[in-house]
N, C-alpha and C positions, 0 to 999 in steps of 0.2 A: 504494501499499499504506500508505503513511505517513498518507495523507489517509481512509483506510478506519478504520485503527487511531485516529485523532484522533476519528473519528466515534462509535467504540465506546466510548472514554473520555468523552466529553462526554455520551453516553445513558446512563452507567451506573446512574443513578437508575432510569429506566425499564425497564432489564433486571432490576435487583433486584426492581423493584415486580412485574414479570411472572412472577418465580420465586416470589414470595410467592403471588401470585394463582394460579399452577399449583398450589401445594400445597395451598390451599383448594379448587380446582376437583376435585383427585384425591380428595378425601375424597367428594364427591357422587359421583363415578364410582363410588366403593368403594360408597357406599350403593344406588346404583341397578344394580348389577351383578348381583345375583340377581334382578331383576326384568327387565332387558332381555336381548335375545338376545346372545351372544357376539359376533355380527356388529355389532350396534349398539353396544356398547361398545368394540370395536375401532376402529370408523369414528370415533366420538367422540374417543377417547383419543389417536389418531394425529393427528388433526386438530388439536387443541390443541398437542401437541408440536410440531408442524411451525410452528404458528403462532408459539408462543413462539421457536423457533430463527431464524424469518425476522424477527421483530422485534427481536432481540438484533443478529444478525449482518449485518442488512442496514440500516444507518442511511441509508435513502432517504425519499423524500417518503412519508407517510402513505397517499396513495391508490395508490402502486405497490406498496406491502407488503400493502395490502388485496385487491390483485388476485392478487398472487402467492399469497397465504393461501387465496383462494378456488379458485385454481388447484390448489393442492395438496389442499384437501379433495376437490375431484371426483377427482383422480387416485388418492389414498389409498383413497377410498371404492370406485373402480373395482378396485384391486388386491385390495381386502378382499374384494369379492363373489367374485373368481377364486379368492382363496386358500380361502375356504370353501365353494366349489362353489355359491353361490349363483345364479352365471351361469357357463353352459359355453358358448364361442362356437360358432356354428355353421359349420361346415367349408365349407358352402355358400355363406357370404355372406364372401368374403376382404375386400372393401372395406369400411374402416371406416366411410362413410355409410350404407352398406347396413345396417350391425350397429348403428350409433348409436340407432335407436329402441328395439331391444331391450334394449340396454345401459342406456338411461335408464330403460326399465320395470323393470329390476331392481334399479337403484341406490335407487329408493325402497322404503321410506322411510329407508333408511340414511342417504341424502345430507341429509334434512332435520334428522336428529338432527346429523350432523355440523357442516352450516352454522349449525345453533341453537345448538350450543357456541362455535363461532367468534365468533358474534354476541355472546354473552353474555362471552366473555372480552374481546372490543374495547369494548364497552359499560362494562363494570368498571373496564378499564385506564384509559378515558377520563374517568369520572366519579369514581373515587377518586383525588382529586389532592391532599388537604390531610389534617392529621391528624385533625381532626374526622370527616371522610368516612371515613377509615381506622377510626376506632373505631366508627362507624355501620355500616359495611360488615361489618366482624368481628363485632359484635354481633348484626346480622341474622342472620348464619349460625351464630352460636353458639346463638341462641335457635331458629331452625329445627331444628338437631340435637337439641336439649334435648327441644323438644316432640315431635320423631319418637321419640326415645329413651324418652319419658314414657308416650307414647299409642299406642305400636304396640308390637310384640315385638321391635323391632330395638334389639340394644345399640350405642351410638354413642358412648362415652365416648372412645375412641381418636380417633375423627373430630374430637370437640370439643377435645380435648388439641392435635392437630395445627394445628386452626384457631386456637386461642389462640397457639399459637408462631409460626405465620405472622403473624398480627395483631401480634405483639411485634416479629417481624423487620422488617416493614413500618414499623413505627413509628421504629424505628431508622435505617432507611434513610432516611426522611423527614427524621430530626432531622440526619443528616448531609447531606443536602440543603440543608436551611436553613442549616446551619453554612457550607456551601461559599458560597451566595450572601451571606451577610452578612457573613464574616468570610474573605475570600479568602486573605489572608496565612497566617491561621491554619490554613486549609485545608493551603495549599502545605506547612507546616512537618509538618502531620499526615500528608503524603502520603510524607514520608520515612521513616516508620515504620509501613510497613502490616503488617509481620510482628507488631509489639507488639500492635496493634489486633485482628488475627485471633488471636491468642493468647488474648487477653483474652476475646473473644468465645468461643472455643472453651472456655475454662474455665468461663465462666459457664453456656454450656449444657450441658456436661458434670456441673455441680453439678445444674443440672436435672433431668438424666436419671437420674443415679445417686439422688438423692433421691427421685424418682417410683417408681423401681423398687423401693425399699426402704420404700416405705410400709406400713403394716400394713393388712391387710384389714379394714375396720368394716363391722358388719352394718347395713344402715339400719333408722332408728328409724321412718320413716313408710313407709306403705303405697305402692309405687309408683303413680302415677294410672292408669296402664294397667289394672294388675291391679284397683284400686279400681272403676275404670268396668266392667270386666268382672264383677265380683262384684255390682254394683249392677244389672246387667242379667239377673244369674241364670246367667252363663256359668261363672264358678268357676274359669276357667284359660285358657291362651292355645289358639289355635286353631291347627290344622295350616295349613302353607304350601301352597296349592293347587300351587305351581309347582314345588316339591319332594316333596312326600310325606312331609315329615320333620315330626315333633312338635317345636315350640318350647319344649322343656323347660328350664326354669331350675334343673337339679339342682345341688345345692350346698349349703352350710350355711344359705344364707339361705333356700333353698326350704322351703316347708312343706306345698305340696299345690296351688298355682295353676298347676300344670302338667298336661299331659294324656299318656297313655301312646301310643307310637307308635315307629316306627323313626327312628333318628337316626344320622347320620355323625360327631357330634362325642363321644367317649367319653372324652376328657381330664379330665373333671371329673365323676365319677359320683357318686350319693347324692341327697338330698333327699326330697322326697314327691311324689305326683302323684295325680291322679284318673283312674279308668277311662274310656276312650273305647272305645265298643263300634261304632264306623264300621266297615263292611265294607272289607277293604283286597284281598283275593283269594278265589277259588275255587280248589279243587284237586280234580281228579280221578284217582284212584289207587285200586288195590285193596290198598295197604299204608300205613297212618297213618304219617307220620314228621315229624320236626321239619323245617322248611324253614329251611334252613342258608343263610346269606348269607356274612357276613366273618368273619376270623379278626385277633386282636390279640396281639402278642407282646410289647411295651416297655410295662411298668408303670411310672407316674411318681409312685406314692404316693396320687394324687387320682383315678386312672384311667388308660385306656389311651392313650397319646399318639399311636402310628402311625396316624393318622387317614386319610392319603392313600392310597387303595388303589392307585395306581400308583408309589407310594414304598416299599411294604413288600418289594419284592424283585423280580424279573425277571420280565416277563409277556410273553407271545407272542399273536399275532393268531389268532383262532378263527373257525372256520367252520362253518356249518350243514351238519350230515351227517359232519364230521369228529369222528373217535376222539380225545377228548382224551388226552394224556399224563398218566397218574397215578400218583401215589406208592402202587403197589399192595403189599399186605402180603403177604409169600410164604406165610405160615403161616395165612392166612384165607382162607375161600372167601366167594364173593359170590353175592347175589341179584339178578337183574336187576328193575328196577322202573322203568316209564313213568308221569310225570305230566304232565297237562295243567294249566296255570295260566292262569287269566284274571285279570287286573289289574280292579279295580273303582274307576272315577274317575279323577282325571286325575293320580294320584301316580306319581312316578318314582323311581328306586332307584340305586345306584351298582354294584349286582349284580344276576343274575338269581337267584332262589331254587329250590333244589331239595334232595332228598335226599342224604345223605352217601353215596357221593361222585358228583357228575356226571360220567359218561363222554362223554354225546354230546348236543348241540342237535338235535333232530330238526327243529324248525320254528320260525319268528318270523312271527306273524301269519299263519299258514296258507301262508307262503312258504318255501321250500328255501334262501333266500338273504339275506344282511343283512349291513349293516357295524357296526362298532361293538363287537363282541365280542371279549374278551381272556380269556385263560386264565392264572391265577397257579398254576403247578403246585405250588409249595411250599405254599400254603394252601388248596389245591383250591377257588379263587374263581373264579367266572364273572364276570368284571366286565364292564359295560356303560358306554361311553364316548358320551357323548349330546351332545358339543359337535362342532358342524360339520356341514355337509350338511344341517341341518334334521332331524337324527335325533329322533324321540322315544322315550320308552320303549316296548317292547312291550306291546300290549294282552293279547295271547295267544301262549303258547308251549307247546312239548312238548319236555320232556327226559327223557334214560334215564340212571338212576343204577345205581351197583352198590354194594348195600348190604351190609355185611360182616355174615357169620355168625361170631360170636365163639365160639372154644371157651373158655368161660369156667373150666371145671374144669382143663384143660391150661395155661392163661394163669396162673391163681391160683398154681401150683406153680412158677413159673419164677422165680428168683434174680434179683437185680441184675445178677450178672456175666453170667449166661444171656441176660438181655434187650438189655443194654448193652455187655458186654465188647468184643465184636467189632465195635462200630461207633463212629463217632465223632459224639457228640451236638452237634447245633447250638445253640451258647450262648445263642441268641435265646430259647430256651424254657426256660434256666434263668437269665433275667436277672432281678434285684431292683436296686432301688435301693441307693445304697451306705448310706442312712440307714434302711434297710429295719428296722423295730423287732425287737429281739431277742426280745421277749416272746413274739410271734407266731411265732417260729422255735422257741421253747421250748415252746409250746402245740402246735405240730405234732409235736414229739418225743414229748411226753407222750402225745398222744391216739394215736399210732401204737406205741406201745412194743411192745405185742403182735403186732404184724404182722411176718412174716419175711419177705414179699416185697413188691415195688412195687405189685402189684394189690392185697394184702391191706391195705398202708397207704393205698392210695388208696379204698379201699372203708370204713377206719376213720374217715379224714378225712369222706367223705360221709355217713356215719352220724352222726357228732360233729355237723356242722351242721345235718342234716335234723331231729335229735332235739333240740338245745339251744337253737336261736333260733327264735322264732315269727315267721311270714310276716305283714306288713303293708305296706300302700303308703303307710302315712303314719307312719314312724319317728320317735320323738321326738328332734330333732336338738338338744334343749338339753342332752342328757347328753353329746355330743360335746365332747372335750377336744384328742384327738391330730388332726393334721393329716394322718397317713395314713388313707387310707379303711378298710382290713382291720383296723388296729388299734382304730379307733373303732368298728367294727362288731363285733369279738369281745369287747371288755373295757368298751365304754361305752355305745353304743347298745343292742346285743344283739337287734335285730330289724332287720328289712328285706325287701327283696324280692329279684328274682334276680340283679341285677348286685351286690349285697353278697355273695350265697352263692357264685356263680361266682368271683369276683374272688377271695374268700377260699380257694376251693379251689385254683385255680391258683397263688396265690403261695404257699401252704402246702405244696403238693406240691413246687414248686420250691425251697423252703427244705430239702427232704429230698433233692434231686439228683433230683427225678423229673421230667422233661421234661413240660411242660404248656402248653396257649394257651386264650385266652379266645376264644369264639364267640358270634355275635350271629345272630339270625334271627326266625322265628317258631315257636310252638308248634303243634301239629297242627291246632287250631281245632275247631270243632264240627260234626257230621253232621247235615246236613239233615234235617227231619222230614218224609219223603215219605208222601202217601196211600197206603193198601195198593193201591189200583188202578193207582197210578202207579210203585209200586216193581217191579222187575225180581223175576222168580220164579227161582232157581235152587236146585236140589236140595231143594225143598220151604220154603227159607227165603228171606226178604226180603234183596236186595243192595243195599245202597246204599253207593257209593263217591264221593260228593261232600262235600266238607268247605268250610266258610267260616270265613274267618281274619280277624279284626279287628284294630283297632289295640291292642287289650287283650291280644292274643295275642304282642306284640313280647316277645322272651323272650332271655335270654342263658344260657349253660352251659358248661362244661368240656370239653377235650378231653385226654385224657392220652395220651403216647407209649409204647407197651411194644415196641419194636424191632420185630422181624419180624412181630409182630401189628399193627402200624401203630397209626393214632389210634384211640381209643376213646372215644365220647361218655361223659361223667359227669355226671349230675343231682344237684345238692346243693340246689336250692330245695324245701322242703317242700311237698306237695300235686303233684308233677311225677315222671314216671316216664318216662324216654326210651325210646322205642319200639323196643328194642334185639334184633335178632335174635340168638339162641345157636343152638347146635346141636342142642339138644333141642325148639327151637321151630321149626325151619326149616320144618316141614311145616305149622305151623297160626299164620301170620302175623296172622289176624285177632285173636288174643287177645293181641299185643304191646302194646297199650294198657293201662294200669293202670286198675281201675275209680276210685281215687281220683281221677286226673287228669279224668275225666269230671266228678265232681262238683265239683272244684275250677275248671274253666274256665267262662267265661273269667276266671281270676283274676289271674295274675301279668304284668305289663307291664313293659318296659324302659322306663326314666326316665333319659335322658341330656339333657346340656345341648346343646339344639338350636341355640343361639346360634351362627351361623356366624362364624369368624375373619374379619372384614371390617375394612376400614379399611386405611391406609397405615401397615402395623405397622412398628413400630421392632424392628429384628431384633437378635439377639444380637449381631451385629456392631457395632452403635452402640453398644451397653453395653461391648461390650470395649475399643471406640475411645473412650469417654468414661472408661473406667478408666485406660487409658493416658495420656490425656491430664492426668487427675489427678495419675496417679503420675510424670509428668514435672515436673507443676507444683510438686509437693512436693519432688522431687528438687532442682529449681532453686532452691526458697526455703531449702532445706537449704545448699547449696552457696554461695548468696548469703550468707548469715549463719555461714558456717563458721567466722569470726573468733570473732563471738559465743558461740557454741556449743564452741568450743576449751577453754575454761577452765570449762564450766558445772558439770562435777562436782566440780571443785575448790572451785569457788565455794559448792555445797551442802555440802561439808565443812567450809569455813571460816565457814560462816554468813553472809559479806559477799562483795562483790566484791573481785577480785585486784588489786594496785597494779601500776603498769607494772613496777616492780623486780621484783615476784613474777612476773610474766608472763614477763620475761627469764630468771629462774632456770627457770621451768618449760619454757621453749623449749631452753635450755640444756642441761638433764637429758635432754630429748629427743632432741637430736641426737647427746649422749654415748652414750645408749643405742643408737642407730643405730650409732655407731661401733663399740660392743662386738661387735654381731651381726655386722660386717665384720673381726672379728679384732683391732681396736684397743683392747686391754683396757688398763682404767684401776686400777692397784693401788691398793689401801685405803690405805698410807701416803703416796701421791703426791698433791699439788695438782694442781689442771687444768692450772697452767701447765706443770710437770714433765711432766705426760702429753702436753701439747701439743707440747712439745720434743722428747719422744721419737717421737711420731708422724710430726712433719715430716721426721725422718729416715727412717722407715720408709717414708712415702707421700709422695715429693716432689710429685707432682701435686698434692696437696690442700693444699700447704703454705701458701699464701697465703690460703685459706679458712678454715684453722685458726687463723691469726693473726688475722684480722680477727673471727671469733667469740670467740676469747680475749680481745681487747680490749673489745669490747662487752659482755662479761661482768663483767670487771674493772673497766669503767667505771661500769656499774649497781650492782656490789656495794660498790665501793670509794671511789668518786669523789663529792664533794659536789654534783657536776651534778644539776639536774633532769631524771629520767627521764620520757619521756613515751610515750604508747602507739605512735607512730612508731617508738620504738627496738626495742619488742619484735617489731616487724612487720619491720625489718630483720634480725633475728635470723633470724626466720623464713626470708625471703628467702635470706640468706647460708646457712642451713642446706640449702636445695635446692640451693644452688651446690655446696655441699660433697658432697652425695649425687651430683651429677653427674660431679664430679672423681673420688670414689672409683671410681665405675662405670668410667670412662674410664681410668683408671691400672691398672686390672686386667691 
C-alpha cells in the first residue's frame, strides 16, 4: 500500500496533466455530440474516463497500462451496445465463442471511435511534455475552436474558455514540476503548506469566474466571418441543421436578419430578426384546419422562456399507440373529434409530435400500431418524442386524433374572476413573472383592460391592443432597444415585431393581471395545395381539398389562457393571424373557421429563436456560488487578519491622523469599561477609574485580578513617563478578553 501511494505521489505531475488534457478532450466531445450518435459519444467518453483513472491510480509500466486501457475500451463499448439496445444477445448461442463474431460486428464502428479517442489521449499525453509544447497544443485547440466558431453556425466560446483555463492550469502544473526538479529543498518546504497553495489557487480561479460572469455584453463591431461568407454566396443566413431540423437562429440584440425561420428548441433568448425560409416541413391531411401545436413554456426569464428541457417541465408518462391519453378535459366545454395524418418532409426531427389541441390518441406511427419513444405530459398536453437509444428516428408519418374544444364564447364572456378561479387552486407557474418584471408593463396592462369586467374581456382587450397598435415585421429595428426585458423593449421601444414578441407580451401582461396564461409554439395551419379540377374530390357539388403544406415560414407561437372549468383557450395576438377556433355557433361549419386575412398573410409569420444549442462543458450555477463563497471567505479572513488595523479606523478618520499608543490604550480601556457597564458594573460620574475598580473588586471577586491589571495598564499609560508602545495596548486588549471570561464564569 505504501509503495502504491509513493507511486501516486511521484507521478502527480502526470496525473494533473491528464486531468487538464481531459478537460480539453471534453470540449471536443461537447462539440461533436450533436453530430455523433449517442452511442458513439458514450463509448468515447467512457473510454477516456477509464483511461484517465487507470493512468492516475495504477502507477505501473506504460505497456501494462495501455493494455488495460484497451481492454477497458472494448468492455465499455460492449456494455454500451447492450445498454442502448444496439446488440441483443441471441438466446440460442449461450457460449461466448459462438456469440463473439456477432458481438464484434455490432461493436463497429463504435469501438473504432473509442480506440481512436484513447490513441489521441495517449499521443497528446506523451508529446505535450514541456511549456512550449503546452502553449503550442493549447493554441492549436483554441485556433481550431475559433475557426469552427467563426466559419460554422456553432457557438464555441465556452469551449474556448475552458481550453484556455485548462492550458493555464497545465502551465502551472509544469512550473511546479520544474520547481520540484530544480529546487528539491524548496519543494519540500512548499509541501508543508498545501492548504495555503490550494487556497491561493481557489481565490485566483474564483476571481476569474466572477469577473467573467459579470462582464457586460458587447455587441460585435465586425461581421462574423461565417455570416459574411454566407452573405457573399447569396445565402443571407444560416442553414437549418439536417440532424435536428431546427433553425440556427441567432435571435438576440445583435441579430438583424442573418437567420432563417423555423422551429427551434431554445427559446431562452427571443427577439432579433430573420429571413423567411419556405422549405416544406410537413403535409397535413385533415378536414379541419388547425394550428399544429407542439410545446408549451411557462417560465419567463425576461429575455425568453427558460424551461427548454421537455422532460424537466413536469411529470411525463409513457404513451402507446392506440392508448387514450389522459387529458385535462374542461368540464364546461364540448369537443369535436379531429383526425390528422401528418407526413414529415426531409430528414428533420423534433422533440414532439405535432397535432391539433388537444391530442387524445396516437392512431399509428409509420403505418404501424406500435412504437417506442412516445411520452405524454398531461399538464402541458405535449406529446413528446424521445429519439435517443435503440436507433429510433423521428417518425416520417403518423396519425393522431384530437379533441378540439368548442368554446361557448358568450357564456365564457360573462364569467367573473371568482366564478372562474374561486373554487380552484391556480398553478403558480402560470402566474410566474421575474422579480424584476418592469412595472410599466404591468401598468400598461391595467390601463388597456380598465374597461374589461371579466378575465375573458380583459384578455380580448389585450389581444386587440397588441394586434392594432404594433405593426408586424420580420426585421424589427433593434437599434431602438434599451431595456433588457423583451416585453418592455417591444411595447415601449422597438414597437414592432413578429409572433414571439406578441405572444410573449400577451402571456406576461395577462399574468400581471392574475390571469393564468402560458406560451405555446408550433406551426400555423399552412397553405392548401392547389389541385387540378380533375384531381379534386367532388362532394356535394363543391371541390373538397383537405391537404395542407406547412413550411419553415409557418413556424409560429401564440398564447393559451386558462379559464377555469372552460380549460385552456388559444388566443392569437399577432396581426394577420386568426386562431381556427371552434365556437358553439360555428360547430356545424368548420370549413369557415380560418379567417380570410390569414390566407392573404400566409406564409408570413415565423418563429425566430436562438437555435444555438447550449453546448459545452458548462459552468453551472454551483460553480458561481462556490466562487462567491470562496471570495467571501477570503475577504472575511483578510478582515479578521487586519482586525487590529481596522479597530481604530473610524477614530483615525475623526482625528485626521493615526492614534498614538497612549490613545489606543485609552480607547481599549473605554471599551472594556462599557462592557462592564452592560454587565451591571456601573461607574459613577464622580468616581475615578481607580475608585470604581476598587468597588468592583469587592462586588466581583472572580474578576479582581483582571481588573487590577487593567487599572495598572491604564494608569501607566496615562500618568507614567514611560514610553508606551503598540504592544502595550494589545496587552490591554488581551487582558480585557480575560476579564470577559472571568465575569461570565463568576455569575
